[in-house]
TORGUFI-490552 format. One record per residue (C-alpha): residue in three letters; x, y, z. Coordinates in pm, 1 decimal. Layout:
// TORGUFI-490552
+------+----------+----------+----------+
| code |       xx |       yy |       zz |
+------+----------+----------+----------+
|  ALA |        X |        Y |        Z |
...
+------+----------+----------+----------+
//
This chain:
// TORGUFI-490552
+------+----------+----------+----------+
| code |       xx |       yy |       zz |
+------+----------+----------+----------+
|  MET | -13074.1 |   7413.9 |  -2446.6 |
|  SER | -13038.1 |   7610.1 |  -2820.2 |
|  LYS | -12760.9 |   7816.4 |  -2890.8 |
|  VAL | -12808.0 |   8260.8 |  -2895.8 |
|  HIS | -12705.3 |   8474.1 |  -3211.8 |
|  VAL | -12489.2 |   8762.4 |  -3071.5 |
|  SER | -12361.4 |   9047.8 |  -3325.2 |
|  THR | -12114.4 |   9244.3 |  -3142.6 |
|  THR | -11811.4 |   9447.5 |  -3220.9 |
|  ILE | -11484.5 |   9330.3 |  -3083.3 |
|  ASN | -11185.4 |   9518.5 |  -3121.4 |
|  GLY | -11318.1 |   9728.1 |  -3398.1 |
|  ASP | -11432.1 |   9459.6 |  -3591.2 |
|  VAL | -11793.8 |   9332.4 |  -3616.2 |
|  VAL | -11814.9 |   8969.3 |  -3469.9 |
|  GLU | -12099.1 |   8716.9 |  -3486.4 |
|  PHE | -12121.5 |   8386.1 |  -3320.1 |
|  LEU | -12351.8 |   8138.3 |  -3157.8 |
|  CYS | -12322.0 |   8089.8 |  -2748.2 |
|  GLU | -12516.6 |   7901.5 |  -2487.7 |
|  PRO | -12720.4 |   8118.2 |  -2286.1 |
|  HIS | -12511.6 |   8008.7 |  -1980.9 |
|  GLN | -12170.5 |   8087.9 |  -2120.6 |
|  SER | -11969.0 |   8354.8 |  -1987.1 |
|  LEU | -11822.6 |   8639.1 |  -2221.2 |
|  LEU | -11487.6 |   8503.8 |  -2101.6 |
|  GLU | -11561.4 |   8119.8 |  -2221.5 |
|  VAL | -11676.0 |   8288.3 |  -2588.7 |
|  LEU | -11360.2 |   8501.6 |  -2639.9 |
|  ARG | -11105.5 |   8220.9 |  -2532.7 |
|  GLU | -11297.8 |   7868.7 |  -2634.3 |
|  ASP | -11545.6 |   8017.1 |  -2934.9 |
|  LEU | -11347.3 |   8329.0 |  -3097.6 |
|  GLY | -10995.0 |   8225.3 |  -2996.7 |
|  LEU | -10911.6 |   8517.7 |  -2838.3 |
|  THR | -10677.7 |   8387.2 |  -2570.3 |
|  GLY | -10506.9 |   8680.8 |  -2400.6 |
|  THR | -10807.6 |   8749.6 |  -2180.6 |
|  LYS | -10714.3 |   8519.3 |  -1877.7 |
|  GLU | -10895.8 |   8339.5 |  -1638.6 |
|  GLY | -10788.4 |   8389.8 |  -1302.0 |
|  CYS | -11057.9 |   8275.9 |  -1056.6 |
|  ALA | -11377.7 |   8311.2 |  -1270.2 |
|  THR | -11541.3 |   8492.5 |   -952.0 |
|  GLY | -11459.7 |   8872.7 |  -1077.7 |
|  ASP | -11205.5 |   8885.6 |   -761.0 |
|  CYS | -10867.1 |   8897.6 |   -968.7 |
|  GLY | -10936.0 |   9133.1 |  -1284.6 |
|  ALA | -10737.4 |   8877.9 |  -1478.7 |
|  CYS | -11044.4 |   8843.3 |  -1767.7 |
|  SER | -11097.8 |   9263.3 |  -1780.6 |
|  VAL | -11233.5 |   9362.7 |  -2078.1 |
|  LEU | -11367.8 |   9706.1 |  -2182.5 |
|  VAL | -11743.1 |   9680.4 |  -2282.3 |
|  ASP | -11833.4 |  10032.7 |  -2410.2 |
|  GLY | -11555.7 |  10173.3 |  -2292.1 |
|  ARG | -11618.6 |  10021.6 |  -1893.2 |
|  LEU | -11427.7 |   9791.1 |  -1741.6 |
|  VAL | -11622.8 |   9479.2 |  -1663.6 |
|  CYS | -11468.9 |   9128.1 |  -1548.8 |
|  SER | -11549.9 |   8898.9 |  -1839.0 |
|  CYS | -11589.1 |   8589.2 |  -1644.0 |
|  LEU | -11913.9 |   8776.2 |  -1438.9 |
|  MET | -12098.6 |   8852.3 |  -1779.3 |
|  LEU | -12248.2 |   8642.3 |  -2006.3 |
|  GLY | -12217.1 |   8593.9 |  -2369.9 |
|  VAL | -12513.0 |   8695.5 |  -2482.9 |
|  GLU | -12532.8 |   9027.9 |  -2294.7 |
|  ALA | -12210.1 |   9133.8 |  -2536.8 |
|  ASP | -12516.9 |   9170.4 |  -2810.4 |
|  SER | -12497.8 |   9477.7 |  -2978.5 |
|  VAL | -12189.7 |   9637.2 |  -2786.9 |
|  GLU | -11850.1 |   9753.9 |  -2826.8 |
|  LEU | -11610.5 |   9492.5 |  -2647.8 |
|  THR | -11190.6 |   9563.9 |  -2638.4 |
|  THR | -10979.0 |   9287.8 |  -2528.0 |
|  ILE | -10612.9 |   9283.3 |  -2471.1 |
|  GLU | -10580.7 |   9200.7 |  -2832.7 |
|  GLY | -10760.0 |   9523.7 |  -2918.4 |
|  ILE | -10496.9 |   9722.2 |  -2723.2 |
|  ALA | -10215.2 |   9753.4 |  -2958.5 |
|  GLY | -10203.8 |   9951.4 |  -3295.6 |
|  PRO | -10120.4 |   9838.1 |  -3631.1 |
|  ASP |  -9836.8 |   9989.5 |  -3559.2 |
|  GLY |  -9669.1 |   9812.4 |  -3281.7 |
|  LEU |  -9743.1 |   9773.6 |  -2876.4 |
|  HIS |  -9960.4 |  10075.3 |  -2722.7 |
|  VAL |  -9787.3 |  10344.1 |  -2495.3 |
|  ILE |  -9933.5 |  10144.4 |  -2226.0 |
|  GLN |  -9789.2 |   9826.7 |  -2275.5 |
|  GLN |  -9453.6 |   9949.7 |  -2346.5 |
|  LYS |  -9438.5 |  10109.2 |  -2034.1 |
|  TYR |  -9559.4 |   9788.1 |  -1889.9 |
|  LEU |  -9226.0 |   9653.8 |  -2016.6 |
|  GLU |  -8987.6 |   9922.5 |  -1946.6 |
|  HIS |  -9097.5 |   9930.9 |  -1581.2 |
|  ALA |  -9071.4 |   9571.5 |  -1568.1 |
|  ALA |  -9433.0 |   9567.2 |  -1435.8 |
|  LEU |  -9457.8 |   9198.6 |  -1495.4 |
|  GLN |  -9354.3 |   8887.2 |  -1444.4 |
|  CYS |  -9562.0 |   8517.8 |  -1482.7 |
|  GLY |  -9801.3 |   8747.7 |  -1729.2 |
|  ILE | -10125.2 |   8587.3 |  -1593.9 |
|  CYS | -10246.3 |   8911.1 |  -1455.9 |
|  THR | -10087.3 |   9144.2 |  -1707.5 |
|  PRO | -10343.9 |   9156.1 |  -2012.8 |
|  GLY | -10628.1 |   9262.4 |  -1689.7 |
|  PHE | -10399.2 |   9515.3 |  -1587.7 |
|  ILE | -10315.2 |   9668.4 |  -1897.1 |
|  VAL | -10707.8 |   9685.9 |  -2018.2 |
|  ALA | -10781.9 |   9836.5 |  -1663.3 |
|  THR | -10502.1 |  10085.1 |  -1705.5 |
|  LYS | -10631.2 |  10188.3 |  -2053.7 |
|  ALA | -10994.5 |  10230.7 |  -1895.6 |
|  LEU | -10838.2 |  10444.3 |  -1610.5 |
|  LEU | -10629.6 |  10687.7 |  -1849.9 |
|  ASP | -10913.6 |  10702.5 |  -2080.9 |
|  LYS | -11109.2 |  10867.4 |  -1823.5 |
|  HIS | -10846.8 |  11017.9 |  -1597.3 |
|  SER | -10548.8 |  11157.1 |  -1799.1 |
|  ASP | -10330.2 |  11254.1 |  -1494.2 |
|  PRO | -10437.4 |  10980.2 |  -1207.2 |
|  ASP | -10221.2 |  11075.3 |   -872.6 |
|  GLU | -10118.3 |  10736.6 |   -730.2 |
|  THR | -10413.9 |  10705.7 |   -510.5 |
|  THR | -10649.8 |  10684.8 |   -784.0 |
|  ILE | -10411.9 |  10449.9 |   -963.6 |
|  ARG | -10426.9 |  10239.8 |   -684.6 |
|  TYR | -10813.0 |  10243.8 |   -652.5 |
|  TRP | -10875.0 |  10166.6 |  -1034.8 |
|  LEU | -10619.5 |   9907.4 |  -1005.7 |
|  ALA | -10797.6 |   9750.9 |   -710.9 |
|  GLY | -10996.9 |   9485.1 |   -885.4 |
|  ASN | -10678.3 |   9330.4 |  -1003.4 |
|  LEU | -10411.6 |   9094.8 |   -840.4 |
|  CYS | -10098.2 |   9004.0 |   -891.9 |
|  ARG |  -9894.0 |   8724.1 |   -695.2 |
|  CYS |  -9546.3 |   8801.1 |   -833.0 |
|  THR |  -9460.4 |   9146.2 |   -894.9 |
|  GLY |  -9608.9 |   9330.7 |   -598.2 |
|  TYR |  -9797.3 |   9711.3 |   -740.2 |
|  ASP |  -9521.1 |   9943.1 |   -730.9 |
|  LYS |  -9384.4 |   9856.8 |  -1086.8 |
|  ILE |  -9738.9 |   9863.7 |  -1191.8 |
|  VAL |  -9830.1 |  10203.5 |  -1054.1 |
|  ARG |  -9497.5 |  10356.4 |  -1198.9 |
|  ALA |  -9593.5 |  10197.4 |  -1521.9 |
|  VAL |  -9929.2 |  10375.3 |  -1521.5 |
|  GLN |  -9755.7 |  10651.2 |  -1405.0 |
|  ALA |  -9532.1 |  10682.3 |  -1688.3 |
|  SER |  -9808.4 |  10561.6 |  -1950.5 |
|  ALA | -10013.6 |  10870.8 |  -1828.3 |
|  GLU |  -9690.7 |  11129.8 |  -1906.9 |
|  ALA |  -9611.9 |  10981.7 |  -2211.8 |
|  LEU | -10002.2 |  11017.4 |  -2335.3 |
|  ALA |  -9979.5 |  11336.0 |  -2214.3 |
|  TYR |  -9673.4 |  11433.8 |  -2436.0 |
|  GLU |  -9850.2 |  11266.0 |  -2733.3 |
|  ALA | -10111.2 |  11490.8 |  -2712.9 |
+------+----------+----------+----------+
//
């Protein structure tokens, strides 16, 4: 089987790579491109650990083929922080102790970014709905929800 040439934008950088037609985007990101912040939790789209943004839309990278990334704009957890340090969302997750083992954290942060890009002032129900595709076995969800609320407040204050 021959590899397919893919040209895309990842975290603001134009990237070209070759991948097998059957490789998942998660596999390409982690194994071929060295972007290991995106985690594999289940490989079936049930846990959200591999969440990335594809043209601003929240996607489980384990369910998307690498070849489907051609000509799209991808944002991984590595693209959330800015050149000056952590993104507000990342900082609020730290401040609210909304992480423990760290496997689910990148997916939750990417999902939070997707949520706050669409809804700048979400209520708790909306937050829980948007994060329902992400599973955490360590923290429970209350600290995560509080971190999202604090992120929304901080981003509103910055604007």
